[in-house]
C-alpha positions in Angstrom: -22.8 -7.8 6.3 -20.3 -10.4 4.9 -20.5 -13.9 6.1 -18.2 -14.9 8.4 -16.9 -17.7 6.0 -16.7 -15.3 2.9 -13.0 -15.3 3.0 -12.6 -18.9 3.4 -14.7 -19.6 0.5 -12.8 -17.2 -1.7 -9.4 -18.7 -0.8 -10.8 -22.2 -1.4 -12.0 -21.2 -4.9 -9.0 -19.6 -5.7 -7.1 -23.0 -4.8 -9.5 -24.9 -7.1 -9.1 -22.4 -10.0 -5.4 -22.2 -9.6 -5.9 -18.4 -9.2 -3.8 -15.7 -7.5 -6.1 -12.6 -6.2 -4.5 -9.2 -6.5 -6.0 -6.1 -5.0 -5.2 -2.6 -5.7 -4.5 -0.1 -2.6 -7.9 1.6 -3.4 -10.0 -1.3 -3.1 -12.5 -2.1 -0.4 -10.8 -3.0 3.0 -12.3 -6.5 2.9 -11.1 -7.0 -0.6 -7.5 -5.9 0.2 -7.5 -8.3 3.2 -8.4 -11.4 1.3 -6.1 -10.8 -1.5 -3.0 -12.8 -1.8 -1.0 -9.5 -2.8 -2.0 -5.7 -2.4 -0.4 -2.8 -4.1 -0.1 -0.6 -7.0 -1.3 -1.6 -10.5 2.3 -2.1 -11.8 3.6 -4.0 -9.0 0.7 -6.3 -9.1 1.0 -6.8 -12.7 4.7 -7.8 -12.4 3.7 -10.1 -9.4 1.2 -11.8 -11.7 3.8 -12.1 -14.5 5.8 -14.0 -12.0 3.1 -16.2 -10.4 2.9 -19.9 -11.2 -1.0 -19.3 -11.1 -2.6 -20.0 -14.2 -5.3 -17.3 -13.3 -5.0 -13.8 -12.3 -7.9 -12.3 -10.5 -7.3 -8.5 -10.6 -9.3 -6.4 -8.3 -9.0 -2.9 -9.5 -10.0 -1.2 -12.7 -10.0 -2.3 -16.3 -6.8 -0.8 -17.5 -4.9 -2.7 -14.7 -6.3 -5.9 -15.4 -5.2 -5.2 -19.2 -1.6 -4.4 -18.2 -1.7 -7.8 -16.3 -2.9 -9.7 -19.4 -0.1 -7.6 -21.5 2.4 -8.8 -19.2 1.3 -12.3 -19.0 -0.4 -13.2 -22.4 -0.6 -16.9 -21.6 -2.6 -16.6 -18.4 -6.3 -16.2 -17.8 -7.3 -12.9 -16.2 -10.4 -11.9 -14.6 -11.8 -8.7 -13.3 -14.8 -9.4 -11.0 -16.7 -6.2 -12.7 -15.7 -5.4 -16.1 -17.4 -1.9 -15.7 -15.0 -0.8 -13.3 -13.2 1.9 -15.4 -11.0 4.8 -14.8 -11.6 8.6 -15.6 -7.7 9.1 -16.1 -7.3 6.4 -18.6 -10.6 7.4 -20.6 -9.3 11.0 -20.6 -7.2 10.2 -23.7 -8.2 7.7 -26.6 -5.7 6.1 -29.1 -7.4 8.2 -31.9 -6.8 11.4 -30.1 -3.0 10.3 -29.4 -2.4 9.4 -33.0 -3.8 12.8 -33.9 -1.6 14.4 -31.3 1.4 12.6 -32.6 0.7 13.7 -36.2 0.9 17.4 -34.8 4.3 16.8 -33.3 6.3 14.6 -36.1 9.4 13.1 -34.3 8.0 13.7 -30.8 8.6 11.0 -28.2 5.6 10.1 -26.5 5.7 9.1 -22.9 2.5 7.5 -21.4 1.3 6.8 -17.7 0.8 3.3 -17.0 -2.8 4.5 -16.1 -3.8 4.1 -19.6 -5.6 1.5 -22.1 -3.9 -1.0 -23.8 -4.7 0.9 -27.0 -2.9 3.9 -25.8 0.0 2.1 -24.7 0.3 0.4 -28.1 0.7 4.0 -29.4 3.3 4.9 -26.8 7.2 4.9 -27.0 7.9 4.7 -23.4 5.5 4.0 -20.5 6.4 5.6 -17.0 5.1 5.2 -13.5 4.8 8.1 -10.9 7.9 6.9 -9.4 10.0 7.1 -12.5 8.4 9.5 -14.7 11.1 12.2 -14.1 14.0 9.6 -15.1 11.8 8.3 -18.2 11.5 11.9 -19.5 15.0 12.9 -18.7 16.1 9.8 -20.6 14.8 11.4 -23.8 17.4 13.3 -25.9 17.3 17.0 -25.0 16.6 18.0 -28.5 13.5 15.6 -29.0 9.9 16.9 -28.2 8.1 15.0 -25.6 4.3 14.4 -25.5 3.3 13.2 -22.0 -0.2 11.9 -21.4 -2.7 11.6 -20.0 -2.2 13.2 -16.6 -1.8 17.1 -16.4 -0.7 17.2 -12.8 2.0 14.4 -13.0 3.2 15.9 -16.1 3.4 19.3 -14.4 5.4 17.6 -11.7 7.8 16.0 -14.2 8.3 19.3 -16.1 8.9 21.4 -12.8 11.6 18.6 -11.8 13.1 18.2 -15.4 13.2 21.8 -16.3 12.0 20.8 -19.9 10.8 23.2 -22.3 9.9 20.9 -25.2 7.5 19.0 -23.2 4.0 19.0 -24.3 1.4 17.8 -21.5 -2.1 16.2 -22.3 -5.1 18.0 -20.2 -6.3 14.7 -18.5 -6.9 13.9 -15.1 -8.3 11.8 -12.5 -11.5 13.2 -11.3 -10.6 12.2 -7.7 -7.3 13.2 -7.5 -7.9 16.4 -9.2 -10.7 17.2 -6.5 -7.9 17.2 -3.7 -6.8 20.9 -4.0 -4.6 23.4 -2.6 -7.2 25.1 -0.5 -8.4 21.8 1.1 -4.7 20.9 1.8 -3.9 24.7 3.5 -6.8 23.9 5.9 -5.7 20.5 6.8 -2.1 21.7 7.5 -3.4 24.3 9.8 -5.7 21.8 11.5 -3.0 19.3 12.1 0.3 21.3 12.8 3.4 19.2 12.4 2.0 16.6 10.4 4.0 15.1 7.4 2.5 15.2 4.0 2.1 12.3 1.7 1.1 13.8 -1.7 0.3 11.8 -4.8 1.6 13.7 -7.9 -1.7 13.1 -9.6 -3.3 15.5 -6.8 -4.4 19.0 -7.8 -2.8 20.1 -4.4 0.8 19.1 -5.4 1.9 22.4 -6.5 0.5 23.8 -3.3 2.2 21.4 -1.2 5.6 22.4 -2.7 4.6 26.3 -2.4 3.8 25.5 1.6 7.5 24.0 2.0 9.0 26.9 0.0 7.0 29.5 2.2 8.2 27.5 5.3 4.8 26.6 6.5 5.6 22.9 6.3 9.4 21.9 6.7 10.4 20.9 3.0 11.7 17.5 4.6 8.1 16.7 5.7 6.5 17.2 2.1 6.8 14.0 0.2 5.7 13.5 -3.3 4.9 9.8 -3.6 3.4 6.9 -5.7 1.1 4.9 -3.7 3.5 2.1 -3.6 6.0 4.5 -2.1 3.6 5.8 0.5 3.3 2.2 1.8 7.1 1.9 1.8 7.6 5.3 3.5 5.1 4.4 6.2 6.7 1.5 7.3 9.8 3.5 8.1 8.0 6.5 9.5 9.0 8.1 12.8 6.0 10.8 12.2 3.1 10.9 14.7 0.7 12.4 12.3 0.6 12.3 8.5 -1.9 13.9 5.9 -2.5 11.9 3.0 -3.5 13.3 -0.4 -4.7 10.4 -2.5 -7.9 8.1 -2.9 -9.2 7.4 0.5 -8.6 3.7 0.0 -5.0 4.1 0.7 -5.4 4.5 4.3 -6.3 1.1 5.1 -2.7 -0.1 3.9 -1.1 2.8 5.6 -2.8 2.1 9.0 -1.5 -1.7 8.6 2.0 -0.6 7.5 2.3 1.8 10.7 -0.3 1.3 13.2 1.0 4.1 15.6 0.9 6.6 13.2 -2.2 8.7 12.9 -3.0 8.9 9.0 -5.7 11.4 8.0 -7.0 12.2 4.6 -6.6 15.6 3.2 -10.0 15.1 1.5 -12.1 12.4 3.2 -14.5 12.3 0.1 -11.8 11.4 -2.3 -13.2 8.0 -3.1 -13.2 6.5 -6.4 -16.5 4.9 -7.3 -15.0 2.8 -9.7 -12.5 1.2 -7.3 -15.4 0.4 -5.1 -17.5 -1.6 -7.6 -15.6 -4.8 -6.7 -17.7 -6.1 -3.9 -17.2 -9.4 -1.8 -20.1 -10.8 -3.8 -18.5 -10.1 -7.3 -15.4 -11.5 -6.4 -16.9 -15.0 -5.3 -19.0 -14.9 -8.6 -15.8 -14.3 -10.4 -14.1 -17.0 -8.9 -17.1 -19.6 -9.3 -18.2 -18.6 -12.8 -14.9 -17.0 -14.4 -16.2 -13.8 -14.9 -15.4 -11.4 -16.3 -12.3 -12.2 -18.5 -10.1 -9.6 -19.9 -8.3 -9.9 -23.4 -6.2 -7.9 -25.5 -5.7 -8.4 -28.9 -2.1 -9.9 -29.8 -0.7 -7.0 -31.9 -2.0 -4.4 -29.4 -0.5 -6.3 -26.5 2.8 -6.7 -28.5 3.2 -2.9 -29.0 1.9 -2.1 -25.6 4.5 -4.6 -24.0 7.4 -2.9 -26.0 6.6 0.3 -24.4 6.4 -1.1 -20.8 9.8 -3.2 -21.5 11.6 0.3 -22.6 10.5 1.7 -19.4 11.9 -1.1 -17.3 15.2 -1.0 -19.3 15.5 2.6 -18.5 15.8 1.9 -14.7 14.0 0.3 -12.0 10.2 1.7 -12.4 9.5 1.2 -8.7 6.1 1.2 -7.9 3.2 2.3 -10.2 0.5 4.8 -10.0 
């Protein structure tokens, strides 16, 4: 049980440290509620870069804190638990990407922001789930594209662009991959008339489009969205019920955004243990002791920053994952 004065302690320590607290949408509800800003990883990193605070406390997973450091190299970036990893980011290494590039000389590498700093440094253009289609479409038609690391987002982009010279890395987020088509079909039958919010990393994304194509769910009710776009959609929703296919932590923000809508998970067990590693106690310790600081070597950060900037130059990257 959290002490009733916990939130006040956190905010006081943040003021003393000149820190801004950022929480990803998948964090524990109490972490989301105490943060100065809640959102997806790229949006939070951009907020961090624009903030006047000298210290960023990033409550998320490690690659997110790295991205904040890449975009804010002169600021101190802390993550309350450095062991908070990511199965998707870990599904490709810089060495693997270099070997893949060697097999396809001249190809353009497009990497999802859910990657390590070292992978971003080997990337030509980063993308978010919101703008991945636009980023890939910006690559000249005669150039091969190497898309990594998420196979489900890659399949969504390939379907949307119709691109035949696009190679997709076989990586996945173990949580999103576990939200499958059979579960979605079962939940649609249980909650008739519900809208569907589907994250493109999910294993059920193709099934959602199939259900729409077969008329099981009206096409206008199937919405493939990033987490940030889900929150935006919720604020303007006229739906009575929405089935949500993403990590269950997102439900907290959706219910806050639209308390009159019945948001239900497609898979109630879709919880990321890494995202839940940052506890109230660890956040307090981080603010008191300055743990754990995140650093990215300058040469890696410079190359990774260039890939992120190219993404932004293509157009508004919207929200992140």
